[in-house]
N, C-alpha and C positions, 0 to 999 in steps of 0.2 A: 213347592218351585215348579216354574213351566218355561219350556225353552223351547220355541218355535225356531228350528231349525232345518236345513240338510232342503233347501229348496232348489238349489242350483243355479243352473241358467232360465227356470220358468219361477224365481221366485217376484220377479216382479206380476206375474199373474197369479199366486196362489197366495201373495199377500193378503189379500183383501178378505178371501175366506179362509185364511189362518186365523188372523184377527179378529173376527167374528166369533171363532170357534175358541179359543183363547179367553176373549171377553165374556161369553159366556160359561167358562167353564171356571173363571176366578169365584166368581160368589156363591158358586154351590160347590164346587169340587168335582162333579160330575163330568164325565168327557161322553159326545155325542155318540151315536154311531158309524158315523163318518169316519170319526179318528180313531175306532178298534184298529184297523189294520197296521196301524204307524204305531201303537204306545208299545212303550219299550219290553212290556209283560209278555207282548208277541215270543220274544224269544224264549221263555221259560217254559211253554209249550214244547219245547222240541227235545229228543231224546239226543245222547250224545250218542258220536258215530263208534262203533266197533271196530278196534284197532287191531 
């Protein structure tokens, strides 16, 4: 399942590149390097803050 969200005010400008990336990802399941900084898995690499 894919979600293309979070464009906020710049959505109208980002829609074409988002559509292109999603269209390329659907048949292969692979994401391009351009999407890496925005993948949900980016949060798994952080360590919790010690309290």
